[in-house]
VMD Tcl script that draws the C-alpha trace (Angstrom):
set ca {
  {173.66 104.16 119.72}
  {171.36 107.29 119.75}
  {169.11 107.44 122.65}
  {165.33 107.49 121.94}
  {163.62 110.69 122.47}
  {161.72 110.96 125.81}
  {157.88 111.15 125.27}
  {156.01 113.06 127.87}
  {152.17 112.36 128.27}
  {151.12 115.92 129.03}
  {147.59 116.47 130.38}
  {145.17 118.29 128.18}
  {144.21 121.92 129.09}
  {140.84 121.12 130.32}
  {142.35 118.44 132.55}
  {144.70 120.97 134.17}
  {141.76 123.34 135.29}
  {138.87 120.94 136.02}
  {138.31 118.07 138.49}
  {137.49 114.49 137.29}
  {133.96 115.03 138.78}
  {133.47 118.12 136.57}
  {134.76 116.20 133.42}
  {132.42 113.29 134.24}
  {129.55 115.63 134.63}
  {130.33 117.31 131.25}
  {130.29 113.99 129.37}
  {127.08 112.70 131.03}
  {124.05 112.69 128.79}
  {121.39 115.21 129.78}
  {117.86 116.23 128.50}
  {117.97 119.40 126.65}
  {115.16 121.38 125.18}
  {116.13 121.97 121.49}
  {114.44 124.02 118.89}
  {112.39 121.90 116.41}
  {113.73 123.98 113.57}
  {117.24 122.77 114.31}
  {116.29 119.06 114.14}
  {116.27 117.43 110.80}
  {114.75 113.92 109.96}
  {116.80 110.80 109.58}
  {118.03 110.34 105.99}
  {115.89 107.84 104.10}
  {113.74 107.26 107.15}
  {111.64 104.17 106.15}
  {108.73 104.64 108.57}
  {105.75 106.79 107.23}
  {104.57 109.69 109.13}
  {100.73 109.44 109.17}
  {98.46 112.01 110.82}
  {96.07 109.29 111.89}
  {93.96 108.61 115.14}
  {97.07 107.64 117.02}
  {98.83 110.86 115.93}
  {95.88 112.97 116.96}
  {95.86 111.51 120.41}
  {99.60 112.09 120.73}
  {99.15 115.84 119.66}
  {96.49 116.27 122.37}
  {98.83 114.74 125.04}
  {101.74 116.93 123.88}
  {99.41 119.99 124.10}
  {98.38 119.02 127.75}
  {101.63 117.48 129.20}
  {104.46 118.17 126.77}
  {106.81 115.44 125.34}
  {107.10 112.97 128.16}
  {109.81 110.76 126.64}
  {112.74 112.69 125.26}
  {113.90 112.17 121.65}
  {117.29 110.90 120.79}
  {119.40 113.07 118.27}
  {123.13 113.35 117.20}
  {125.10 116.35 116.00}
  {125.22 116.99 112.27}
  {128.58 117.87 110.62}
  {127.30 121.08 109.18}
  {125.43 122.18 112.32}
  {122.16 121.40 113.94}
  {120.88 117.95 114.85}
  {119.66 114.84 113.22}
  {116.62 112.88 114.75}
  {117.51 109.29 115.45}
  {114.58 108.21 117.59}
  {111.37 110.40 118.17}
  {110.17 111.42 114.75}
  {106.48 111.00 115.78}
  {106.94 113.00 118.90}
  {108.61 115.70 116.77}
  {105.69 115.68 114.36}
  {103.24 115.82 117.31}
  {105.06 118.78 118.79}
  {104.94 120.64 115.41}
  {101.14 119.88 115.20}
  {100.75 120.98 118.81}
  {102.43 124.38 117.74}
  {105.47 123.81 120.18}
  {108.78 125.39 119.24}
  {110.99 123.06 121.22}
  {111.29 119.42 122.24}
  {113.21 117.60 124.97}
  {116.14 115.61 123.46}
  {119.13 113.60 124.48}
  {122.24 114.33 122.41}
  {124.48 111.27 121.71}
  {127.63 110.81 119.69}
  {126.80 108.02 117.18}
  {128.29 106.66 114.04}
  {126.13 106.38 110.98}
  {125.68 102.66 111.47}
  {124.91 103.01 115.19}
  {122.33 105.48 114.43}
  {120.63 103.40 111.86}
  {120.46 100.44 114.26}
  {118.90 102.53 116.95}
  {116.45 104.24 114.58}
  {115.20 100.95 113.25}
  {114.88 99.30 116.69}
  {113.01 102.10 118.24}
  {110.45 102.24 115.47}
  {110.00 98.41 115.42}
  {108.38 98.68 118.92}
  {105.26 100.28 117.27}
  {101.99 98.23 117.36}
  {101.17 98.56 113.69}
  {103.94 98.59 110.96}
  {103.38 98.29 107.24}
  {105.18 95.68 105.16}
  {106.98 98.33 103.25}
  {108.29 99.89 106.39}
  {109.63 96.53 107.73}
  {111.19 95.80 104.37}
  {113.36 98.99 104.15}
  {114.03 99.16 107.82}
  {115.39 95.40 107.97}
  {117.59 96.18 104.86}
  {118.99 99.31 106.47}
  {119.78 97.53 109.64}
  {121.21 94.47 107.87}
  {123.34 96.68 105.75}
  {124.59 98.59 108.89}
  {125.48 95.35 110.68}
  {127.46 94.21 107.49}
  {129.48 97.37 107.62}
  {130.18 96.78 111.25}
  {131.78 93.50 110.38}
  {129.00 90.99 111.26}
  {128.89 87.74 109.24}
  {125.97 87.50 106.91}
  {126.39 83.84 105.88}
  {123.97 81.26 107.44}
  {126.15 78.06 107.10}
  {129.45 78.64 108.85}
  {129.82 79.33 112.57}
  {130.62 82.95 113.90}
  {134.28 83.76 114.16}
  {135.33 85.41 117.30}
  {133.05 88.31 118.36}
  {131.34 88.50 115.08}
  {127.84 87.26 114.65}
  {125.47 86.36 111.80}
  {123.81 89.69 110.77}
  {120.56 87.89 109.46}
  {120.09 86.06 112.56}
  {120.81 89.12 114.73}
  {118.07 91.03 112.85}
  {115.70 88.09 113.17}
  {116.36 87.71 116.83}
  {115.72 91.39 117.60}
  {112.54 91.61 115.58}
  {111.12 88.30 116.73}
  {110.78 87.13 113.10}
  {112.47 84.16 111.47}
  {115.52 84.67 109.17}
  {113.26 83.42 106.21}
  {110.66 86.00 106.94}
  {113.30 88.70 107.25}
  {114.68 87.71 103.80}
  {111.01 87.97 102.44}
  {110.60 91.36 103.69}
  {113.81 92.56 102.35}
  {112.81 91.23 98.92}
  {109.89 93.63 98.84}
  {112.40 96.43 98.44}
  {112.76 95.36 94.83}
  {109.00 96.13 94.17}
  {108.10 99.30 92.33}
  {106.26 101.80 94.72}
  {102.84 101.23 93.25}
  {103.02 97.38 93.66}
  {104.45 97.77 97.29}
  {101.45 100.04 98.05}
  {99.17 97.08 97.15}
  {101.19 94.95 99.46}
  {100.65 97.55 102.27}
  {96.98 97.73 101.50}
  {96.62 93.97 101.85}
  {95.66 93.44 98.26}
  {98.75 91.35 97.37}
  {99.86 88.83 100.05}
  {103.42 88.37 101.16}
  {104.36 85.14 99.27}
  {103.14 86.29 95.84}
  {104.64 89.72 96.49}
  {108.08 87.98 97.08}
  {107.68 86.19 93.78}
  {106.77 89.35 91.89}
  {109.86 91.07 93.29}
  {111.85 89.02 90.80}
  {110.14 90.56 87.86}
  {111.70 93.60 86.18}
  {110.30 97.02 86.89}
  {108.99 97.28 83.29}
  {106.91 93.99 83.88}
  {105.86 95.06 87.24}
  {104.39 98.30 85.69}
  {102.65 96.12 83.01}
  {101.23 93.94 85.78}
  {99.79 97.06 87.46}
  {97.73 97.78 84.45}
  {96.49 94.28 84.23}
  {95.50 94.13 87.98}
  {93.55 97.31 87.49}
  {91.75 95.84 84.44}
  {91.07 92.38 85.91}
  {90.20 93.87 89.23}
  {92.15 91.31 91.19}
  {95.64 90.73 92.49}
  {97.68 87.71 91.43}
  {97.49 84.53 93.47}
  {100.70 82.86 94.62}
  {100.42 80.33 91.82}
  {100.06 83.02 89.28}
  {103.10 85.02 90.63}
  {105.25 81.84 90.62}
  {104.27 81.45 86.82}
  {105.12 84.97 86.08}
  {108.49 84.63 87.68}
  {109.27 81.43 85.82}
  {108.33 83.01 82.45}
  {110.57 86.06 83.46}
  {113.51 83.85 84.26}
  {113.23 82.15 80.82}
  {112.92 85.67 79.22}
  {109.56 84.77 77.88}
  {107.49 87.32 79.92}
  {105.46 90.04 78.17}
  {102.32 91.83 78.45}
  {100.25 89.07 76.59}
  {101.62 86.35 78.92}
  {100.96 88.36 81.98}
  {97.32 88.97 80.86}
  {96.81 85.31 80.01}
  {98.09 84.27 83.44}
  {95.96 86.80 85.28}
  {92.79 85.66 83.31}
  {93.25 82.03 84.56}
  {90.38 80.97 86.65}
  {91.29 81.01 90.39}
  {90.64 77.83 92.65}
  {87.07 77.62 93.89}
  {85.91 80.84 92.23}
  {82.38 80.48 93.56}
  {83.54 81.10 96.98}
  {84.77 84.62 96.21}
  {82.76 87.77 96.15}
  {84.27 90.73 94.36}
  {83.20 94.23 95.38}
  {84.62 97.19 93.21}
  {87.11 99.16 95.04}
  {85.90 102.47 93.95}
  {82.40 101.70 95.52}
  {83.95 101.40 99.02}
  {87.21 103.36 98.98}
  {85.38 106.66 99.76}
  {84.44 105.28 103.15}
  {88.00 104.51 104.07}
  {91.35 106.43 104.09}
  {93.78 105.46 101.34}
  {96.18 103.72 103.73}
  {93.47 101.34 105.24}
  {94.58 97.76 104.77}
  {92.26 95.51 102.92}
  {91.84 93.21 105.80}
  {90.75 96.14 108.08}
  {88.17 97.20 105.36}
  {86.79 93.66 105.18}
  {86.37 93.37 108.95}
  {84.64 96.69 109.05}
  {82.16 95.70 106.28}
  {81.38 92.43 108.18}
  {80.71 94.38 111.33}
  {78.48 96.83 109.50}
  {76.52 93.92 108.01}
  {76.08 92.19 111.36}
  {74.74 95.47 112.91}
  {72.42 95.75 109.79}
  {71.08 92.22 110.42}
  {70.54 92.78 114.13}
  {68.56 95.94 113.20}
  {66.34 94.08 110.86}
  {65.39 91.55 113.58}
}
mol new
graphics top color blue
foreach p $ca { graphics top sphere $p radius 0.5 }
foreach p [lrange $ca 0 end-1] q [lrange $ca 1 end] { graphics top cylinder $p $q radius 0.2 }
display resetview
């Protein structure tokens, strides 16, 4: 019977000429100043970069003190680095005319990077519905690829977990709400903008997400003409007609012309009359609150 060849586990070259302490030190994460020109944005980053009051404040802070919290990057295959967490700090550094930014370089898989990117941005105080929609979808897809269960009926097997519940738990929202947000990714950009602006509420937006892109585009024109967004009941009707393959421009217009509940309680103010006083990304709720405060000040001044 032939003898099996003897296998020797020889140490690697770097292990022959370095100590364990030196090897540990080499693998330890450190903060390094990286040129901004070598850091690219995360692919399909779902969070919008707005130069608003918060960004202006961050720019001033960077000018005075630098970036206090390092960004997190990973190496790109073709060279350079990819930002995982710290896009706003990078933007603020660019506006502050800095050429470098402190970063931590970490070895991450695509899915690990997605999860960290989403979780780090969800800590922000103000997040648009569209940002949550695409962020939750990206994280859920990453968890699926990692082997997490996505069903909500059977118990987890072994170390696997239900991806939907994990996304919900980390975000502080219910599984149902997570599903609603992800449905928003089926809306055309122009309708999704109306959701971000607060003109279309979440529940009717979810119903509208089941309409074809063609019907959503038709609806946009009708919304502009009628100067109001569909109610939940109207959105449900449109979805029903769509599922029955009976939805067209005439049906959409007819549904949108239906009288709303208690119309006397609503006061419409043409958008073009007030939009010049607000930035394009200001939510409708914030516009309403600002107008009410202005009227209260005007009323006090009259007294």
